[in-house]
C-alpha positions as CSV (number, residue, x, y, z in Angstrom):
1,M,0.3,-0.1,-0.4
2,G,2.4,2.5,1.2
3,G,1.7,6.1,0.5
4,S,3.0,9.7,1.1
5,V,4.2,11.0,4.4
6,A,2.0,14.2,3.6
7,A,-1.1,11.9,3.4
8,A,-0.3,9.8,6.2
9,R,0.6,12.9,8.4
10,S,-2.7,14.6,7.7
11,K,-4.7,11.2,8.7
12,L,-2.6,11.6,12.0
13,L,-2.6,15.1,12.8
14,G,-6.8,15.1,13.1
15,L,-8.0,19.1,13.6
16,G,-9.6,20.0,17.0
17,Q,-8.9,16.5,18.6
18,E,-6.1,15.9,21.6
19,R,-3.1,13.8,19.9
20,S,-3.1,10.2,21.1
21,A,0.2,8.5,21.2
22,A,-0.2,6.5,17.9
23,G,-0.6,10.7,16.7
24,W,3.2,11.6,18.6
25,F,4.9,8.5,17.1
26,G,3.2,8.4,13.6
27,D,4.4,11.8,13.5
28,A,8.0,11.2,14.7
29,A,8.2,8.1,12.4
30,L,7.1,10.4,9.8
31,E,9.8,13.2,10.2
32,A,12.3,10.2,10.5
33,V,11.0,9.0,6.9
34,A,11.2,12.0,5.2
35,D,14.4,13.2,6.9
36,A,16.0,10.1,5.7
37,G,14.7,11.2,2.5
38,L,12.4,7.7,2.1
39,T,8.5,7.2,1.2
40,L,6.5,5.3,3.4
41,A,6.8,2.1,0.7
42,D,9.9,2.0,1.0
43,I,9.5,1.0,4.7
44,D,9.8,-2.6,5.2
45,G,9.7,-3.5,8.6
46,I,9.3,-1.5,12.4
47,A,10.6,-2.3,16.0
48,T,9.1,-0.8,19.1
49,Y,9.9,-0.2,22.6
50,P,8.7,-0.9,24.9
51,G,5.3,-1.5,23.0
52,G,1.8,-0.4,24.2
53,I,2.9,-1.6,27.8
54,N,3.7,0.8,30.6
55,Q,7.0,-1.1,31.8
56,P,9.5,-1.2,32.3
57,P,9.0,1.4,35.2
58,G,9.6,4.7,34.3
59,F,9.0,4.9,30.7
60,A,6.2,6.3,29.0
61,S,3.3,4.1,27.6
62,G,4.1,4.0,24.2
63,I,2.0,2.1,21.1
64,G,3.1,-1.2,19.9
65,V,3.7,-2.3,16.4
66,A,0.1,-3.1,15.4
67,E,-1.0,0.5,16.5
68,L,1.8,2.1,14.5
69,Q,1.5,-0.1,11.6
70,D,-2.1,0.8,11.3
71,A,-1.8,4.6,11.6
72,L,0.5,4.7,8.9
73,R,-0.9,2.4,6.8
74,L,2.1,0.1,6.4
75,E,2.6,-3.3,4.6
76,L,5.7,-4.8,6.7
77,D,7.5,-7.9,6.1
78,W,8.9,-8.2,9.5
79,Y,8.0,-6.2,12.8
80,A,9.4,-6.7,16.6
81,G,8.2,-5.1,19.6
82,G,8.1,-5.4,23.5
83,I,10.5,-5.8,26.6
84,E,13.8,-7.2,25.8
85,S,14.4,-10.5,27.4
86,P,17.6,-11.0,29.7
87,G,19.2,-13.4,26.7
88,Q,18.9,-10.5,24.3
């Protein structure tokens, strides 16, 4: 599917609405994609940490892979999300 950064940004920035976590993280992702000179169609995978949970203590709750993928309408070949384990 892919798409332009501008089209995805307009979807994330709902006028007159409070920004959601997906809005903040999605906007940061869009800025990073644009800064790298890429389009959303160039993105084949994403990783999130710590994901959509309130752990570990001291980290703000973020968004998970599925939420970011949906917000940006990405077609992914791979993804990784969540807390690292001691073996990593």
